[in-house]
KOLDRENLUM-921350 format. One record per residue: x, y, z of N, C-alpha, C in turn; residue in three letters. Coordinates in steps of 0.05 Angstrom, whole numbers, plus 5000, padded with zeros to 4 digits. Layout:
<sites>
XYZXYZXYZALA
...
</sites>
This chain:
<sites>
501549754997499950005000501850245000MET
501250464982502750644981501950874996SER
504051015004503251235026502151505006GLU
499951605020498351825003498652125021LEU
499952305008500352555020497252655023ASP
496252765049493652875050493553115038PRO
495553285038495353545023495453534993ASN
495753284984495853284954493153364938GLU
492953534917490353584901490353394884GLU
487853274877487053154855488153264824PRO
488953104807489653174780487353064762ARG
487553224741485353184721486353174697PHE
484953034676485953044646483853154632THR
484253304607482553474590482053454565THR
481653544547481253494520479053294517ASP
479753044505478252834495476852714517ILE
478052694539477052574564474852794575GLU
475153014572473153214584470953184567THR
471053144543468853114520467252894530GLN
468352694535467452434546465352444567ILE
466952564587465952614615463352794613ASP
463553054595461353194593458753034578GLN
459552874560457452724543456252524555ALA
457952414580456752164594454752334619PHE
455752564627453852704649451352814630ALA
451152884607449252934595447052734592ALA
448152454588446552254582445252184608TYR
446952204631445552154659442952324665LEU
443652584657441752774665439352724648GLN
439952624625437452604605436152384616ALA
437252164626435751924637434551984662CYS
435552164680434452254701431552424700ASP
431352534673429252694661427452544649ARG
428052264642426552104625426652184596GLY
428352324585428452404560429852224539GLU
431051964551432651784530430951544526VAL
429951544498428651324491430251074479GLU
432151174467434250944460437051004462SER
438450814474441650884474442950944454ARG
442150764432443350764408442751044395GLU
440851164398440051404386441751654398ASP
441951614428443651834438446751784431PHE
447751514423450551474419450751584388LEU
448751644375449251724348450152034350LYS
449552144370450052464373452952484377GLN
454552284388457252344391458652104379PHE
458852094350460551844336462851814344PRO
464252004346467451954353467851894381SER
465751874398466051834425464251564433LEU
463251494414461051254420462551024433SER
464750934425466250714440466450724466GLY
467750934476468251024503465651064519GLN
463751174507461151234523459451004527LEU
459750804511458150534511459550384530ARG
462150374538463550304566462750424588GLU
462450674587461150814613458550674616LEU
457050664598453950624603453850324611MET
455650114601455449854609456349864640ASP
458350044649459750044677457150184696ALA
455650334684453050424701451550224703ALA
451150064687448949804682450049604708ASP
452949584709453849424729453549514758LEU
454049744757453249894787449849864796ILE
448949854775445949844778444749544788GLY
446649364781445849104790445849034815SER
447449164834447649124859445349214875PHE
443849084894441749134903441849114934THR
440149224948439849204981439348964992HIS
440048744981438448434993440548355012THR
439648225029441148095049442847855032SER
445247745045446447525035449047545049GLY
450547325041453347325053455247575043PRO
457147625063458847845056460147795028PRO
460648015012461647984987463948214984GLN
465648144961467748344959466748544938LYS
467348764940467348954918468348864895LEU
467648964872468748874849470549094842PRO
472548974825475749154819474649364805THR
476649564807475949794791475549754759GLU
473249844756472449824728473649984707SER
473149964683474350054655473450384656VAL
470450414669470050644666471150874689ALA
471350714715472950874733476050914723ASP
477850744710480350804700479851034680GLN
477651004662477651164643476951494648PHE
475051534671474351754681476651914704LEU
478051694716480051794738482351744732HIS
483251504721485651384717487351404743GLY
489751524741491451584767490951854776ASP
488751954772488752274781487952314810SER
486652104824486252114849488251954869PHE
487852054893489651904913488051624915PRO
490251434922489751164924488851004900GLY
490451014880489850824854489750474865ASN
491450454882491550164890489250104908ASP
488149854902485449834911485349844942ASP
487449774954486949754988488450005000ALA
488950224986490450444996488850625011GLU
489850695038488350845053490551035070THR
489351235087491251415101489751405127ILE
491351335144490851375176490951655191GLY
489251815188489252095196486652125219ILE
487352365235484552395250483852685240ALA
481652675235480452945223477552915227ALA
475853105214473253155217471453035194LEU
469452935198467652895174464452855183GLY
463052785164460152785167459152535177PRO
456652575190454852355200452352425197HIS
451252385169448952555158446152475177GLU
444952285167442552195183442351915190THR
440751875206440151585218439051465193ASP
438651205198438150955180435251025169GLY
433151085183430751145172430651375150ASP
430251315127430551515105427851645096LEU
425751525112423351625100422851945102SER
421752015084421652335080423852545075GLY
426152345070428852535064429152565036LEU
429652815027430352865001433252935001ASP
434252704989437652674987438552914967PRO
436252994951437653144928437353494937HIS
436353524961435353844967437454034960ALA
440253954966441754144963443654134937THR
443753974920444753914900443754004872LEU
444954154852444354134825443653924815PRO
441753924793441453694778443753504767VAL
445753704758448053524747449653384764ALA
449253404789451253244808449053034828ASN
446552994821445252834835446152564831ARG
445652404850446552084845445051954827PRO
445851784814444851644793443351394809ARG
441251424819439851194829441151114860GLY
439750964875439950914902441750644908ASP
443250584883443950294880446950274901SER
447450024912449450044925450249774932GLY
452349664949453049424954450849294971PRO
450849014970448648834990449748855017SER
448148895035449448895063448648615079LEU
450348535095453148655102454948595081PRO
457248715081458848785059461748795070PHE
463948655061466048685069467848835050GLU
469249045063471149235043473449265062MET
476249075056478149095067477949005096GLU
478749205109478449165143475549265152ASP
473749335134471049435142469149225133TYR
467149215151464949065148462149265150THR
461549355125459149505126456249355132LEU
455049475155453249325170450449425160LEU
449849735158447449845151447950145143LYS
445850205127445950495122445150695144VAL
446650845153445851075172444551245159LEU
444951335134443751555126445251635102GLY
444051825081444851905059444152215053MET
445652375036445652625032445952625005GLY
446352954996446152964968448752834954GLY
451252804966453552734954453752464963MET
453752394991454852125001452851935015GLY
453651695016451751555035453451475063VAL
452351435083454351375109452951065120VAL
454850885123454150635134455750625159TYR
453950475176455250335203456950125196LEU
459550155207461549945197463149855224ALA
464049615221466049485242468349505230LYS
470349595242473349625235474249385251GLN
475149145234475548905246478248885259ARG
480248985254482849025267482649175293ASP
481049365294481049545321478449475337LEU
476849285323474449185335473149445348ASP
472349585332470749815339468449875316ARG
466250015324464150125304465050405296LEU
465350435272465550695257463450765238VAL
463650995229461551095212463151145180ALA
462650975160464451015136462751155116VAL
464051375107462451505081463551465057LYS
461751415037463051385009461151524992MET
462951614969461051774949458651594937ILE
456651734937453851614933454251514902ARG
455451634884455251554856457451374853SER
459051264874461351074868463451114850GLY
464150934833466350984806464851184786ILE
462351254785461851434768461451734778LEU
462951804800463052064813464452194794ALA
463552454794464552714775466852764789GLY
468652914772470753044784470453254810SER
467953454810467353594833466753464853ASP
465453214854464453044873466952954890GLU
468752844875471352754885472552954903VAL
473153184885474653454902473253484926LYS
470453514926469453634945469553364970ARG
469253134960469352934983472152934996PHE
474352974981477352964992477153235004TYR
475953465000476153745010475153725043THR
473053515043472053495072473753345089GLU
475053145079476952995095479653145102ALA
480053285083482753475088482353675107LYS
480053825103479054035123478853905153ALA
477153685152477353535176479953495192ALA
482453435176484653345187485853595202ALA
484953865199486154055211485054055240ARG
482753915249481453955274481453735295LEU
481753805315481353645335479753775361ARG
476853705365475353825385473553635392HIS
472753635418470653445434467753485417PRO
467253725405464553755393464653705362ASN
467153615349467253565323467753285319ILE
466153145299466452855296469352805284VAL
470852615294473752545287473052345264ALA
475652465243475652245221478352025223VAL
477751765219479851605225481951545200HIS
480851475177481651415151480551525128GLN
481651615108480551655081482351565060PHE
481351515035482451395011481151304994GLY
482051064979480250944959480350604962ARG
478250454963478550194961476650054937LEU
477849934919476749824897475150004879ALA
476250204874475250444860473150624874GLY
472650574901470550724916472250964933HIS
471851214935472751394954471151374979HIS
472751365000471151345029473251525047PHE
471751525072473351555095471451505119PHE
472951395141471651265164471951495185SER
470251475201470351715221468351625245MET
469051755267467651715297464751645292GLN
463951395304460951355304459651445324TYR
457451625318456051785344453351635342ILE
452951485363450251395367448551605377PRO
446551625368444451865374443151965349GLY
442452235351440552315324441852615320THR
440852715299441652975293439153175300ASP
440153455305438353635305435753695291LEU
436053625265434053665246431453465254GLN
432353205267430353025273428753095300ARG
431053185318429453275341427253505337VAL
428053675319426153935310423753855299LEU
423853595283421553535273419053395290SER
420353375317417753355337417553605350ASN
418053815345417454075352419354265365GLY
418954505367421454705376422354605404PRO
424654755410425554715433425254905452LEU
425054875477425055135497427655315490PRO
427255585493429955785487432455715500PRO
432455575521434555515538435855305529ARG
434655105521435754885512437054915484ARG
435555065467436755155439439555345445ALA
439255465467441755645470444255445475ALA
443855285489445655125499447054955481ALA
445154845464446254675438447954865422ILE
446555075411448555295394450655385407VAL
450955415431452955535446455655305438ARG
454855075443457154825440457754835408ASP
455454885392456454855362458255105357VAL
457755345368459455555371461855575374ALA
462255375397464955335408466555145389ARG
464954955375466754775359467354955332ALA
465555085323466455275300468655525304ILE
468655575329470755735338473855615335GLN
473355355338476155205339476555125311HIS
474355105292475155115265476255335257ALA
474955595260475955805250478855915256HIS
479055855285482055885295484255725280SER
483455495265485155375248484855395220ARG
483555665217483455735182481055585167GLY
478955425180477155265168474655395169VAL
473355465146470255535145468455305146LEU
466255245156464955045148462955105126HIS
461355315124460255355097457355195094ARG
456755035113454554885107453254835133ASP
453255005154451854955178448854945181LEU
447654705191444954715188444154485211LYS
441554455221440954295240441554005233PRO
441253895207442353645201444753545205GLY
446753775209449453735211450253785242ASN
448553775259449253745287448153515302VAL
449553385312449253105323448653105351MET
447252995366446552965390446952705401ILE
448852615416449252315423447752255445ASP
447951985454446351895474446851985500GLU
449152115504450052285527449252525528HIS
447652645505446752945500449353125498ASP
451252995485453953205476453353235448GLN
453953445442454053585416456453515401ILE
456153475372458053425352456953515324HIS
459053655314458853825289459953645266VAL
458353585244459353415224459153555196THR
459853385172459453465145460853695142ASP
463453725138465053935127465453965096PHE
463553805083463653765052463654005039GLY
462854235051463454535032465354665046LEU
467254545062469154685080471154865061ALA
472055055075474455245059476355315078LYS
478655335068480555465085480755715078HIS
481055885101480656155101482956275080ILE
485256235077486956375065487456185037ASP
485656055030485955935004483755964981ALA
484356024961482255994939480855754935ASP
477955724936476855504933476355384905SER
476955124903476955024880474654904867SER
472254874890470154764886467554914870LEU
467755194881465955344873467055604859THR
465755744843466656004834465056214837GLY
465556454824463856684828461256614819GLN
459056734828456156644818455356424828GLY
456356244844455255994848454555984881THR
451955924886451355944915451855674925ALA
452955604948453755354957452255364985ILE
451355064994450255105022447355035019GLY
446454975042443554995046441855265048THR
439955285027438955565026437855705052PRO
436155515066435355645091437255735109HIS
439655645110441555695134443855875120TYR
444055885096446456015084446156295087MET
448956425089448656705092447956875068ALA
447257105072446257295043448657315027PRO
451157325036453557365018453757044998GLU
453156845013453056605000450856584980GLN
448256654984445656644972446156834947ALA
447557004943447957164917450156984901VAL
451256834910453656674894455956784900GLY
456856954922459457004926460356834944ASN
460656574940461156374963464056414968SER
466056464949468456484952469556744971ASP
466956934975467457124995466657085022GLU
466156865031465056755053467256775074ALA
466156875102468056935124466956785145THR
468356815171467556705193464756795202SER
464257035195461557145195459257045182GLN
459556915159457856715142456956495159SER
459156365175457956155192456356245215ASP
457156455226455856605248452656615239ILE
452456715215449256765205448156475207TYR
449356275197448556035199447455915224SER
449755985244448655915274446456065284LEU
446356305271443856445278441056335268GLY
441356215244439256065231438255855248GLY
440255685255440155425272438655525295ILE
439055705308438255805335435355905333LEU
434856045311432256135306430255925303PHE
431655685282429955495271428755285299ALA
430955265319430555085341428455195358ALA
428355455363426455595380423855645365ILE
423755725342421255785329419955535317ALA
421555305309420455055294421255095261GLY
421955295252422355345222424555555221HIS
425855525196427855705190426955995187PRO
428856185193428056475190427056585165PRO
427856455140426656555114426356345101LEU
423656255092422956065078421156105053VAL
422156035028420456085005419255814996GLY
417555874972416155644960418355444943ASP
419955614934421955484917424555524928THR
426755364920429755414927430555714913VAL
429555784898430056044884429256304899MET
426556224901424956394921426556444953GLN
427256164959428556234986430956364986THR
432856304964435456474960435356754955LEU
433056824945432157144937431857264967MET
430357144983429457195010431657225029ARG
433457025024436057065047437457265037VAL
437557305012439457504997438957795003ALA
436357835005435058135004433058195022HIS
431457975039430358055060431158045089HIS
430758245103431758185136429757995146PRO
431257825164430257595177428357735200ALA
425957565202423657695223425157685248PRO
424157875264424457845293423457575308ALA
425157475326424557235332422057205348LEU
421457445363419057495381416357495364ARG
416657605339414457635325413157375311SER
414757125313413856865310413956675332VAL
414956765357414956585378415056815403CYS
412956835413412057045429413656995456ALA
413756715462414956675490417956705491HIS
419556735470422356765467422557055486ALA
424957025499426357255515427457465498ASP
427257705508428457945490431357895487LEU
432357815505435957755505436257565483GLU
434757335477435057135457434657235432ILE
432657355432431957525405433857695393GLU
435257875417437258035404440057885395ALA
440457675411442957465401442457365371ILE
439457255368439157155344439457345316VAL
437857615328438157845307441357935302GLY
442957935320445358025316447057815296LYS
445957575301447057375283446257415254CYS
443857475251442557445226442157735208LEU
443857875217444558205204445258145180GLU
444158335158445058225130447758325123LYS
448758545136451758595131453458475151GLN
455358305144456958135157458158295184PRO
459358545178460458705194458858755222HIS
456258725216454758775245453758535260LEU
454858265247454458065262456258025283ARG
456357825302458657745321461457765304TYR
463457865315466057845304467157545302ALA
466557405322467457115322465456945339THR
465656725324463656505338463656455366ALA
466656485378467056525404465756745421GLY
465556985409463757195424460757095424GLN
460156935402457256845403456556655424LEU
458256465429458256265453458256415480ALA
459956655481460456755509457856885512ASP
456457035498453657155499451756955505ASP
451656715490449956515498450456415524LEU
452756385533453556295565452156565583ASP
452556805579451357025589448656965590CYS
447256925571444556885571443556625589TYR
444656445585444356205606444856225630LEU
446756445637447356475665445556715678ALA
444056845662442657045670444057305676GLY
446157345656448057575658447557765636ARG
448457975637447958185612449458085589SER
448058125565449058045544450158265524ILE
451958215504452958435488451058565465SER
449658365459447958415436445558615445ALA
444458765430442558975436440558915414ARG
437758945427435258945411435259205390SER
434159205367433659425351431759625357LYS
430059515373427659725383426159745367GLY
423659905373421359885354422060065329ARG
423860235331424460415308425960295287LEU
427960125301429859945280428059745267GLY
426159625281424759435267422959525245LYS
421759775251419959965233421559995209THR
424060055215425560165189426459925168ILE
426759695185427159435167424559345154GLU
422459345168419959295157419159465131TRP
419759745133419259915116420759815089THR
423659785091425359705070424659475056ARG
422659275065421759045052419859115033GLN
418459405034416359485014417959464990VAL
416459354966418059334938418859584929PRO
417059804932417960084919419860164936VAL
419760144962421760254974424660104973VAL
424959854967427059684963428259794936ALA
426059824917427159914891428660154888ALA
427560384904428560644908431260584919LEU
431760434935434160384951436760204937MET
435160114911437359944900437259624904GLY
435359574922435759324935433159144919GLN
433958944907431458774893429658644916PRO
427058624909424858484928422558404908SER
423258124909420958024889418757844906THR
418857824929416357694943416157824973ASP
415258064970415158164999412658005017ALA
413058035040410257895052407958125049PRO
405557965056402958085046402358365063ILE
403458405084403158675100404758845085GLY
407358835075408759045059407359095031GLN
406258825019404858914993402359045002ARG
401059055017398759265024399659525030ARG
401459545042402159825052403559955024PHE
405059755008405659884982403159964966GLN
400859864964398259894952397560154964THR
397860204987396860434998398460694992MET
400960624992402460884982401860924951MET
401460704936401060774906398660944906VAL
396160844922393560974922394161314930ILE
395761314951396061574962397861704941LEU
399561654926401361784908399361884885ALA
397561714880395361804854393761984864ALA
392961954893391162144899392462444908LEU
395362444910396362714918395762894894ILE
396462864873395563084853392763134852PRO
390962994858388363134859387763244884LEU
389163144907388363364928389963594927VAL
392363604916393363844910391664044894ILE
390763954870389064114853386264234871LEU
385164034884383064084899383264304923SER
385364264933386364484957386864744936TRP
388564744909388764994900386465124893SER
384164954885381665064876380965224902TRP
380265064921378965164942380565444955TRP
383165394954384965604964383565904951HIS
383965854923383366054906380566164911HIS
378665954912376066044919375866204940HIS
376866094963376966264988378366494989ARG
380566544978381766814983380467004964ILE
378666924939377367054925374467134935ALA
373567004956371367034966370667224991ALA
368567384993367967575018366767405033MET
367067495060364767375078361967425075PRO
360167285084356967365082356867565104SER
358367645122358367865138361167955152GLU
361468175149364168295155364168405185VAL
365668285200365368395230368268525236LYS
368168745252370368905255370368965284LEU
372968895296373268975323373469305328ALA
372169385351371969655359374269745375GLY
373069845402374869895421372869995447GLY
374070135459372070265485369970425470LEU
367970435486365470605480366470885482VAL
365771045453367371275451370071365446GLY
371271105444374171155441374671145406GLY
377071225398377871295373377671005357LEU
378670775368378670565353375370475344TYR
373470505362370870485363369870685334THR
370870905339369471115317371171045286ASP
373470925288374670855265373270595255THR
372870385269371770165261368670225250ALA
367370395262364670475252364470605226ALA
366470815221366870965197367470695174HIS
369570565180370470365158367870155155LEU
366470075172364069895169362170025151ALA
361370295153359770385140360370405109GLU
363070535106363970525078364470255065MET
365270075082365069775067362469685059MET
360169745074357869675069356769795040GLN
357170085044356470165019358170134991GLN
360470004998361869924973361169684960GLU
360569464980360769204974357469054980THR
356169244994353169184998352868935017GLY
355268815029355268645051354668775074ILE
353468635094352868765119355368725136PRO
355968965150358369025166357569085191CYS
358868965213358369085239360569095257ARG
360369285280362969315297361969205323VAL
364369055333364168905355365669015380VAL
364169105399365769295422367169125436PRO
370169195442372369075453373469215480THR
375269125492376769335510379069435499ASN
379869425473382069565459383869345447GLY
386069465448388369325428388669005430THR
389468935458390368675462387468485460TRP
385268595466382468455460382068415434ASP
382868635417382268605392384168405379ASN
386468365388388568165376387067895381ARG
386467815405385367575413383067475397GLU
381267715393378867605373379467565347GLN
381567755335382467715310383967405306LEU
385267305324386867085319384866845324VAL
383066855337380966645344378866675321THR
379166825305377066825284374266955290GLY
373767145315370867255321370967505306GLN
372967635295372667855279374467855251VAL
373767955232375167935207377368185205HIS
377168385216378568645211378868775243LEU
381268875251381469015276383369225280ALA
383169455291385069675294386569595320PRO
389769645316390969565340393769705343MET
394869755362397369885362399069685353GLN
401769825349403669695335405269465356ALA
405169465375406369345403404869085399SER
402069065387400468835387400668615360ALA
401668805345402268655311404368475314VAL
403968225312406568055309405467755308GLY
407567585303406667335302406067225272GLY
405866975268405666895238402266865236ASP
400066935252397466925247396467175233GLU
398067405242397167695234398267755208LEU
396967995194397868115173397368385173ALA
398468595167397668865162396368945140VAL
393869095147392069205121392969465112VAL
393469625134394769925125394970045155ALA
397270225150397670405179395270575179PRO
393970645204391670815208392571095211LEU
393671105240394271375248396371375269PHE
397271615272399171575302397771655328TYR
398871485351397671555376399771705393GLU
398971895408400872015424400371965457ALA
402571935472402371875499401672145513VAL
399572185522398572435538399372415569HIS
400872585584401472535608399972775625VAL
397672725636395972925650396172965681LEU
396673185689396973255718394473445727VAL
393873375753392273575763393773825770ARG
392374055762393674315765394174375796ARG
392074295813392974355837394574095853ASP
395273945841396473685849399373725856GLY
400973555870403573535875405473515855PRO
404873405829406273265808406573515790VAL
409573605784410073795764411573735737ARG
412473505745414673395721414373065723SER
415772965708416172695701417372575732ILE
419672765735421172665764419572655790ALA
417172765788415472735812413572505816ASP
413372375792411572155791412071935812LEU
414471845825414371635845413071705870PRO
411771495880410271535902407171615898GLY
406171675872403571715868402171545850HIS
399471515856397971335838397471445813ALA
397171305791396971405764394671245752ILE
392471395739390671275725391071175697ALA
391170985689391270855663389070695658VAL
389370665631386970545614386270275625GLY
384170155612383069915625384969685612PRO
384869455630386769245617385669135597ALA
387769085574387169025549387269255530GLY
387369485537387469695516390269735511SER
390169915488392969995476393770225492GLY
392170385505393070585523394270475551SER
393270265559394770165583397270015577ARG
397469865555400169795542402370005542ARG
401070245527403470465529404470575547ALA
402270575569402970675593405170515610ALA
404470235611406370035624408970055614ASP
409470125588412170125570413570325581LEU
411870585584413570835591414470875620VAL
413070745637413370735666415170525674LEU
415370275659417570085659420770185652ASP
420070335634422770515620423870685644SER
422070785659422670985681423070865707LEU
423370605705423870405731421470485748ASP
418970515747417170585763415270335761LEU
415870185778414069905778411169955797ASP
409469765799406869775811407169855839ALA
408969775858409469885880410370175885ASP
412070275861413070525867410170715856THR
409370705835406770815825404270645817CYS
402870605838400370425835398870505811PRO
397870315792396370335771393470335775ARG
391970475769388870515774387470495744ILE
385870275741384770265715382070425713ASP
382270595696379770825693379070805666VAL
375870785667374970875637374971185634GLU
376271275615376471545610374271725618TRP
371571685606369571835615369471885644PRO
370271705662369871725693372071885704GLN
374671935688376172105704375672345715LEU
373272505705372572735715371572695740LYS
370472485744368772445769371072355791SER
373172275786375372265805377072485814MET
376172715807377472965818376072975843LEU
373872925849372672985875372172735889VAL
373272725917373372445928370372395935PRO
369772125935366672075939366371975968THR
368471985984368671926014370472066027SER
370172116051371572286069374772116070PRO
376872306069379272186070380372036046GLY
378672026027379671875997381372055986GLU
383771985973385972145961384772185930ASP
384672405918383972435888386772365871ARG
385672265847388272175828389172435819VAL
392172415820393772665809394472635785SER
395172395773396472335748394772175730VAL
394272185704393371985684394972035658ALA
395571745648396971735620395071595607ILE
394971765582392371665560394171665530ILE
394171415522395171405493392871435470CYS
392871615457390671685442391471875420ILE
390171905397391072085375391572385381GLY
393272535370393972765376391572965372PRO
390973145392388773315389385773205395GLY
385972985410383572745411381172905427SER
378972895421376673005434376672955462GLU
377372675464377572595496379272775512LEU
381672765507383572915520382373275519VAL
381873355501381173615500378773645519ARG
376973475517374473515542375373465568GLY
377973295576378573295601380073575609ILE
381373665589382573985594380674195594LEU
378274175581376774395582376174565607ALA
375874445629375074605648377674715667ASP
380174685654382374765669383274605693GLY
382174405701383274265722385274045717SER
386173995695388373865688390073985665TRP
392673865663394373995645396273825638GLU
397373845614399273685598401873715608LEU
403973545613406473595619408173425602ILE
410473545597412473365576413373095588SER
413672915571414972645577418272675570LEU
419772775590422372835585423972545580THR
425972515566427372275561426172085542GLY
424572205524422772035506424671885485SER
426972015479428571895461429871625474VAL
430871625498431871395508429471225511ALA
427271245520425271095522424470935496ILE
424671065475423970965444426170775439SER
429270845447430970635443430470375450LEU
429270375481428670125488425970015479GLN
424370135469421870015460421270145424HIS
422169935406422370105380419170135368PRO
417270005382414770085377413370365385THR
415070475405414970795413416870965399LEU
415971205389417771365376417471665391LEU
419371825390419472095398417272235383PRO
416072445395413872595385413672855398MET
412873105381412473325391409573405389ILE
408373485413405273605412405573895413LEU
403674015404402974325401401274365424GLN
401774525445400174595467397574745456ARG
397674905437395775115423393574815412SER
394174635407392174475395390074375415THR
390974385447388874325463387974585478TYR
389174835478388675075490385975175481ARG
385975125455383875325439381175265444ASN
380675015461378174875469377074935497THR
379275065509378675145541375975335536TYR
374475305559371975435559372775715575THR
370875905571371776175582372176175611ALA
370175915625371075895654374075845660LYS
374775685643377575585645379675815643ALA
378975955625381176175621381276375641SER
378976445653378576615678379776475703LEU
379776255705381076105726383876095725ARG
385076085697388476075693389676265714GLU
388576505714390076715731390776605765ALA
388576465770388576355800389576145807ASP
390875975784391675695787395175755778ILE
396275595795399475585792400075395767ASP
399775515747399775325722403275265722SER
403274985715405874895707407174965682PRO
405475085665406075185639406975465639THR
407875565614408775875614406276055602THR
404575915595401676035584402276115556GLY
404976015541405576075514403575855498ASP
401675985484400375765469401675635443GLU
403775745439405875625417407875385428ASP
407675405454409575205465409274915455ALA
411374745459411074465453411174295473THR
410374055471410373865492411673605476ILE
414073545495415473285486413773045501GLU
413872815482412472585489412972335471THR
411872165470412671955455410171865444LEU
410471745416407971665399408471345391GLY
406071215383405870975366404171005348THR
404170745330402370765304400370545311THR
398070635303395670435300395270305272ALA
394570075270394269925244392169795243PHE
391169775219388669595212389769345201LEU
388969105216389668865219388168655210VAL
388768415195387668205193389067935197CYS
387767745190389267445189390367395168ARG
392767225168394167145148392667035121GLN
390866895130388866725114386366895107ASP
386267165108383967285101384067305072ALA
381667325059381567325035382467585017SER
383467554995384067794985382068014978ASP
379567894971377068094965376868194988ALA
376568095018376468295038378268485043LEU
380868445039382868625044382768845022VAL
382468774996382068974977379569144985GLN
377069044990374669224997375869405023ALA
376969315044377569445066379169675055ALA
381369675037382869875032381470095014LEU
379969994998378270174983376370344997GLU
375270225017373270395037375070575055ALA
377170475062379070655077379970885068LEU
380670925041381171115028379371285012TYR
377171195013374871325001374271615015ARG
373871804997372872055012370072045025SER
369472155046371272315065372872075083PRO
374972095085376671965098376671985130THR
377871885150378171915175379872145183LEU
379272315200380972505208383672435223VAL
385872485212388972405219389572155205GLY
388072055186388771815174391571885162LEU
393271665163395671685144395171665116ILE
395771885101394971815073396071525055PRO
394971475034395471215022398171255012ALA
398871474999401671494987403771495010ASP
403271595033405071565054405471275064HIS
402971145067402970865069404270655054ALA
404470745029405770615009409170615014ALA
409870815027412670875032413870645058GLU
411770535070412570395094414170145087TRP
416270095095418269845090418269655115GLN
418269415106418969185129416269105143GLY
413769215137411969105151410868845140LEU
409568725157407868465148405668455136ALA
405568605113403068655095401668415088PHE
398968395087397968185075398568195044HIS
398467965033399567945006397868134988ARG
395168184990393168354975393868654980ALA
395168715004394968935013398069075003ALA
399968865001402468914989401969004959ARG
400368864946400068874916398769134913ALA
396569224927395269464928397169714932TYR
399369764952400969924956403369944937PHE
404069724923405969724903404969814879HIS
402969814871401569944847400970224853LEU
400370294877400370574886402570754880LEU
404870604892407270734891408570764865ALA
407770624838408970664815407770944803LYS
</sites>
């Protein structure tokens, strides 16, 4: 028996021999499909090869004559002409009894009961075994007596055998197609044995010998009495902790293989053996690859492995790019299946399964198995990440996390959370996947329904936009059925302004217009924002925010500081310690008074505020009860030359004083601006009685009717909502500037010069045309 180098690669012949091999493979495939009616007709297609092909066909008939009947032990036939022709001296062990004694890793596929087993599940048609023929059992093969079939897979058949010299039971694996095995089958068979030679681990099945006897390639390995995980799962899923313990042991074995440069590439429940002592053993390294070597079994574009458990990079055909993370994905698939009872991604066909594995995220474990723990879901999810770098870095890390889970300690994996799961779910929608450049051929029903809803909404969006545009245009072009204008205090300037505007608008449009009494500026703003009125006059300090827009500036208002002629206040410096009459809460006058007093550092403790309706101011000159103090100071913000102020001054009991420091105050409050009043504007209305009394009263003024009064002013605006109709604003502007206009109204050409105001779109267009 010659010595065989376990690292020697098989050699192949080419040219005419390759043509014969390809022709014979085509014949076998045609036979499998039932397409060969006559052997002679098939041979006519290859006249130059007919002699050699006929010998191969005869050899196939010879192998087919062996049956599984009982009888005395027989010797395997010697190497046939077909075997010599196909393989010659190309493979190790041409001498019939040549073997190698090494310790290695190898498969122990399924137990003897083959019912329900599909041996072709993971092989393409061209590599399927030709029939289930084999030697009659029991059968003697050199030192081995084959006793019974333990199982068979796509490439090999495993026998229980007795190794007579060592008096032990072993498992013997042989290529299922025997001497007719193709070159890829033989290379894969020896790759399995050579990969196993690198490994020694208690959770990996050990190989004893491999080589070729009587033309049959074989290797013997450790016999594991027990069953595989796939058979266990056929009886139902496992408790999460039991499943975690099994996969932990598998991960430890795979970490050993990875540390020695070997990738398994075909991890699945059928390759996980559980012996009678509940110990785990990993088997079947038929698709193993050395990490540092190029694969000679597969090429770019070839998917190898079992579709349900292969990693996405394997499913798309990049098997040569498989890494240790590819095996970790398969471990996650095994853990998922052990707990849920089925693989994470399943299709109706092999191709559909491959597409789902390649492009669809695995479902969350708890979505199909509610009793699973959050921690085990996180571990499974990390293993089944589509991108390899997001998985565990090593199988050892996975085993460590499973150890922590079993011991109740914190794990390193983290759940994606609701947001992450929602994002993954959305990415499965075909239209979203297409936009992201990811194929999606068979999205789940939920995603397809969501996509349908998206398509319907997308179709409705233009219609909604058109409808909204029509409605918006109709709304901005329409006038309200009744125009409501906010006024102000009874008898006040805002009330008079609103009444005048309502009258002019009703004459202009024929639409009913009415004035709503209010408490002034801030009350007007509130009613305008809440939609209770359509138009409102208000001071500049109240105009702001996104809800309101300016229709037009109305007039200026002046801050009038009035003092009692016989009182203690002679100037602004005398104000501290004295109560001050101000307008009612919510009025613009009250707001202006507060701004002025705050700028003078006169708070409510220093100068108490007294809310007064201005018509009642005169009655406060005389105390209503003994000991009651009279009001000495009043601050009124109203239009220059106002009839209200003139009336208060008429009997000579009150006098105007200058508001010194107006420039400094205006710098603090931009809505206030310095203003000069002419005293004569107010003196010419004094009654004769008042004029006679002036000689007896120590007046704080010089008596010069041409003297001026320094003070502050602000601006009153006509305001509407931003969404007011263009027709309403246009009608208000036309009525506002229609003759006769309001006394003191800022002219339209002056209003057109204002810059930076938040004008309503229709008002801006109106003044833009006016300025041309």
